[in-house]
C-alpha positions in Angstrom: 0.6 17.7 -3.1 -2.9 17.3 -4.4 -3.2 13.5 -3.9 -5.2 12.5 -0.8 -3.6 9.9 1.4 -5.4 6.7 2.2 -5.7 5.0 5.6 -4.8 1.3 6.2 -8.5 0.6 6.3 -9.1 2.1 2.9 -6.1 0.2 1.4 -7.3 -3.0 3.0 -10.6 -2.5 1.3 -8.9 -2.0 -2.1 -6.8 -5.1 -1.7 -9.4 -7.2 0.1 -7.2 -7.7 3.1 -7.5 -7.0 6.8 -6.1 -3.5 8.0 -3.5 -5.2 10.2 -2.2 -7.2 7.2 -1.8 -3.9 5.4 0.1 -2.3 8.3 2.3 -5.3 8.7 3.2 -5.3 5.0 4.0 -1.6 5.1 6.2 -2.0 8.2 8.1 -4.8 6.5 8.7 -2.7 3.4 6.5 -4.8 1.2 3.9 -2.1 0.6 4.7 1.5 -0.2 3.6 3.9 2.6 4.2 7.3 4.1 5.2 7.2 7.8 3.8 10.4 9.3 4.8 9.6 12.8 6.6 6.8 14.6 6.3 6.2 18.3 7.4 3.5 20.6 4.1 1.6 20.5 2.1 3.3 17.8 2.7 4.7 14.4 0.7 6.6 11.8 0.9 5.2 8.3 -0.8 6.6 5.2 -0.7 5.5 1.6 -0.7 7.2 -1.8 -3.5 5.8 -4.0 -1.2 6.1 -7.1 1.5 4.0 -5.3 -1.0 1.3 -4.3 -2.4 1.2 -7.8 1.2 0.8 -9.2 1.8 -1.9 -6.6 -1.2 -3.8 -7.9 -0.3 -3.3 -11.5 3.3 -4.5 -11.0 2.0 -7.7 -9.5 -0.6 -8.3 -12.1 -0.3 -11.6 -14.0 -1.6 -10.0 -17.2 1.1 -7.2 -16.9 3.8 -9.7 -16.4 2.6 -11.9 -19.4 2.4 -8.8 -21.7 5.9 -7.6 -20.8 7.4 -10.9 -21.8 6.2 -10.5 -25.4 
């Protein structure tokens, strides 16, 4: 694996969200993530840049409009 993993803070910056919003979305299955460790009170989430970029592209208004033509 050559792709570096991003933290929730880095993804939050890319998406213009708060880090807690990113973590909540990941735990709810709405944002693709890698769960490195899951404890009772804490967990360690990381994100692949390529998956986050694909997530953004899939939800892009322009991409949806172009696919209908």
